[in-house]
N, C-alpha and C positions, 0 to 999 in steps of 0.2 A: 655360234653357241660359244660360249665361255666356259672354261674347263679349270678347274684346279686337282691335283693330286696331293695326298695326302701320306708320307712314307715315313716308316721308320729311320731308314738310311736308305745310301744309294748303292749299297752294297750288292756283287751279284748272287741274289738266291732268289728262289721261285715267285714269291709275291713282286718282287722289285724287276725283274726280268717280266713279269705279267705287264706290269705299269710299262715298263719300258716300250715295249713292244705294241702297245695300245697306242701311246705316244707318236713313235715311229710312224705309225700307217694312218692315224686320222689328222696330226698336224695340218695340213693342208686343207683339211676339209671342214674345220671350226676357225673360229675369230681367235680364240686366246686359249693357252694354255701352260699355265704356272703350276712348277713342282714344288713342293715344301718337301723336308726333311728334318728331321731330328739331330740324328747321331751322326758326326763327321768319321769317315775313314778313309784310310790309303786305297782300298781297293772298291773304286767305285766306276759305276756304269757311268756313260757319258751322253745324257739325256739330251734330246735336241728341243733346246724349251727353255723358258725362262725358271732360271732354278735358286732356291731361297734357301738357307739355313736358319731354322727358327726354335726357339725353344718352345718346352710344353708348356711354357706360361703366357707365352705370345698370344697375341689375338691380331689375324692375320682380316684383312678386308672382304669377309664372307661373301656379301652380297653385293660383290663384283663380279662373281659368276654366277652362273648359271647353274653347275653340276659340281659338287666336290666329291671325289671318290676317294676312299680312304682304303688301306690296305694294313693289316694287321692288328692287333688289339689296343696297343699304345697309340695307334692313329685314329682307331675308332672311338677310343675313350677322352681322346684330345677334341673331337669335335660332338660327343657325349655332352660335355662338358659346357663347351659353349654353345648348347643347342638354342638358348633361350635368346641368344645374340645370332642367330641366323633366321632371318626373315621371307629373303626371297630366293636363293640358291636351295635346290634339291642336293640330299646327301644322301650316298649311296657307299656301301662295303661289299667286299668280296671276303666269302667264306674259303681258304683256300686250303685245309685240312679238317677232319674231323677230328674238331677241335676236344670232345670227350676223350678219344683213343688216344689224341699224342699227349695231353695233359697227366692223363692216366701213365704213360709209358716213361714219361718225364719225372713226374712226381709221384703222386698216388691218386687212388680213386676217388676219395675224400676229397682231397684239394683240387681234382680236377672236377668234381662235380660242382663246387664251389665257383670255381674261376667260368665254368662253361654257363654255369647258370646267367652269372652275371654278364659275359659277354650277351648272351640270346637279350636279356634286359637291356641292355646297351642298342642290338640290332633293333629292337621292337620298337628304337622312337626314330629308327632311319626311315629315308620315303622307299628305300630299295636295295634288295641284297641280291647279291649274284652268287651263286653257287657254281663251282667248276665242274660238277658231274652231279648225274642224276641222283647217285646215292646220296650224295650229301644233301640234296634238294629235300627228297623224301622222307631223312633222316630229322631234319631241322624245322622244316616248313611248318610243322605243326606248332613247334616254341616259337615260331616268329610272325605268327598270324595271317601264315599264308601268302607271304609278300615274297617268297624266293623265286628267282628265276635261273634255270639252268644256261652256263655260257661254256662251252669247254674252252680250254687253255688250246694255245697255239705257240708256235716259235718259228725260228729260221736258224739256220746254220751256215751265216756268211763266213766268205773265206776270213780267216784270221793266222797269224804268225804262231808256230811254234817256239817252245824253248829246246834248243839245240840239247840241252842235258838231258831232260825228260825222255826226249824223240829218241836220243841215241843209247837212254838205258831201256826203252822198251824195244828197240831193234836189236840190241844185243840180246834180250830175252828170247826175240823170236830167232835171229842166227842159231841160238842152240837149241833151235826145233821145238820150242815150247809152242802151245797153243796159248792164244791171248784174250783170257776173260777181262773186260776194264770195266770199271764206275765210276763215277763221279758224285760228289753230294757235298752239302753238309753234313757233317760226320758226327751223327749221333746212332743211340741205341736202336730208335724208332728206323732206321736205316736198314737193319739187320747184316751189314756186312760179315759180321762175325760165322753168319752161317756158311759163307764160301769158303772163310779161310779155315771153318773146322773140316771140310770136306776135299781141301786139297792133298791130304797124305793119301788119298785114293784116287785123285787124280794125276798119276805122276808125270803127266805128258803136259800139263796145262801149267800155267803161272796167269797171276792174277795183278793186276795194276789198279791200284785207288788213287784219284787224285780229289785233293779237297783236306779243308782244317774242320775239327769242331771237338766239341767235349767229350765223343768217344774216341778219337783218334788214338791216343795213348795205350787203351785198354785194347785196341786191334794191334799194337805193335808188340805189347807185351806178349797178345796171342801167338804172334807169329814166332817172335823168339822162342816161346816156351815149346812150338810144336816143329822146330830148325825148319824154317819155311822161308827164312829170309834170303835165300838165293832165288825163291821163284815168287815172291811179293814185292811190287815197289810200290813204295809211297812217295807221290807227287806233291807239292804246295798247291795252296789256291790259285787259281786262274783266273781269268776272266772271261775265255773261252774255251772250257775243259773238253767242248763237243770239235775242236779242230784236232784231236788226238785220237778221234773213231777210227779214222782210216786205219790206225794201226791195231786195231782190235781186230780178234775173229769173233767175238762174243760179248754182247753188251751186256750185263747183270743188273736188275733193280729188285732187292729180295727185302722190300718193305714189309714191315709189319703193320704199316698203316699209310698210306696216303690219298691225298685230295685227287691227284690226278696223275703225275707221273710224266713231269716237263722232260727230264733227262731221256726219259724211256722214249717218246717222240723226238727228239732231236738224233735219237740213234736209228729210229724208223728211218727217219730222211735221210740218215746216213747210205742206208740199206745195210742193215746191220743185223744179224741174227740175235735174238731177244730172249734172254730166260727172265721171269717175273714172278714173283712170289702169286701165290693164287686167292687173290683178295679181290673183292666186287669192281671195287674202281678200277683195276685194272683190264677186269673183263669187259666193262664198260667201253674200253678204248679198244681190245683188240680180241681176235677169235682165237680158238686152238690151234686153228690152222697159220697163222699170223704169227703168233709168239708161242716160245714155250713154257707154260706155266708148271709152277713144283709147289708143294704143299709146305706151309711154314715149319721151321725146327723137326723137317722130314729129311734127313742125308738120303736117304736111297732115291729119294722123289727128286731131288736136288741134283744128284750124279747124273739120275736118267733125263734130266731136262738138260743139263749142260751137255752131253753127247747127243741128245737129238739135236740140239740148237747146231751143233758142229756139223752133225751129218747131212743135216738141211740147210746149210749155211746160205748159199744163194738164193734157193725158192722162199725160205720163210723172211729173208731181208726183202725182196722184191714184192712179197704180200705186204708185209708191214710199211714200207717205203708209199705204196699206193693208198693205203688207207690214211695215212698220214698225210699226204700232198692233197686227201681231197677233204679231209675233214678238221686237220691242225695245225693249220698255218698260221704263221701271227698275221698276215693280212685278214683272213677270214676271222679272226677272234675280234680283231681289232673293228674290223665293219660291226660286227654283232653287237660289240659295245656301245659303237655309235647308235645303230636302232635301239638301243636300249635306252638310252640317254633321251633320245629324242622321246620315247615311250614313257618316260616318267615324266618329261616336263609337260608332256601332253596331259599325263592325268592330273 
């Protein structure tokens, strides 16, 4: 089997990490893997395969491949525009998020409706579509001619070096007897991190570490300054392997308003961390009430109670979440499920 991946970039974000792990774990089981990407960046994952930087106006040898798998709307649109030039290859895509909700938070509901409708229109011309949760499958299956299959994301937390400056800053907070809440993400409003900042004044024995960059970062920093929390909130820049810092956290938090899956939460589970997350359907699909600590969105009392519970049951919840993640959400399991799906698409 010969496979091509079409990606927006090679930057270390959810959809790209998914593609990276698929490639890593199936490369020895197929004849060829080529990776094509559009936007160059200094912060790139080192894919193990043939990598080609292309423009969106470039045409590749599509029918050199059996499967072409695109990720995100830009890559999907690239294949859609070239659809009449693809005769042999089967094309598939992945829905990585609740498109309508995400666009509504980022823009507004009117523009979100237009963009989501267009994206569904694109996907209807594909040979297959993968949803990363049953919630997404159930929501969008009817719009996509019942062609969606669920394949859960998976991840791994390989050994990786840490930045001394960031590590020392976290350890300084710990030495000051603070309990450490950690989070890492591409920082947008959808990630909901402001909720945690807003309750810190009521959690005087906790400190917060946020790793990452994004359009909402400056607003978070302004909130920290306004609330006089700069001594208890540490901002660390983007890094390739943020999971390397999980060992320094007591609690990992994922307070998102919407998520397709929750990849970093699974990484935290694989590191046996006690997890606090928002009470949204996609997270309930991954873990149970006994495995993680849920809180109601925009409810300070609920969030505070969840954080305290997660700390009191630090070890037991970490162990339970680890067992679930190890069984269902490893990168190898995800990659093998993709390979089985590719074969199914080809046979159809």
